[in-house]
N, C-alpha and C positions, 0 to 999 in steps of 0.2 A: 432488430435482433438478428444476428448472423445465423447462418446454417449450422446445425449441430453435427458434430462428428463423433466418432467413437474414440474416447480418451484412452490413455495407457492403462487405466485401471478398469476398463470395460464399461465405464459409465459415459453417458452423453456429455459432451463438452463443446464450448464455443471455440472456434478457431479464431486466433487473434492475429492482427496485422503486424507489420514491421514497427509500428508506432509503440508497441507494448514495452519495448526496452527503454525508450525515452520517457514514457509515462512512469515506469518503475523508478527511473533515476530521479525524476521530479518529485515523486512521492517520498522517496528516501530523503531527499533534500528538505522537503517540507517537515517531515517528522524530526529530522535533526535540528532544524531551526526552532521548532516548538519545544523540543526537549531542552535546548540551551536556554530558552526564555523561561520555561517552567522552573528550572533549577533556582532561579532568582527568588521564587516565591515558596517553593516547597522543600528546598534543600536537596543536596546531591544524594543523600541516603534513601530517599523515598521513591525514586524512580519515576513516578507519575504515569500519566496516560495521555494519549492523543486521540481526539475524536476525528474519525475519517468517515465521511459519507461516501461509500463506494458507488452509489447510484445517484 
């Protein structure tokens, strides 16, 4: 676990590295792929959900 810093809201936060933007891009892509696949089974009107284990 990285060193904690004071966040913009005054609460402790972890500082992230430059990899965070790439990780966010990959996560968005994963959710988009799951959403497109899920529409085949639950229909476009139901929205659905994606399970993402952040840890």
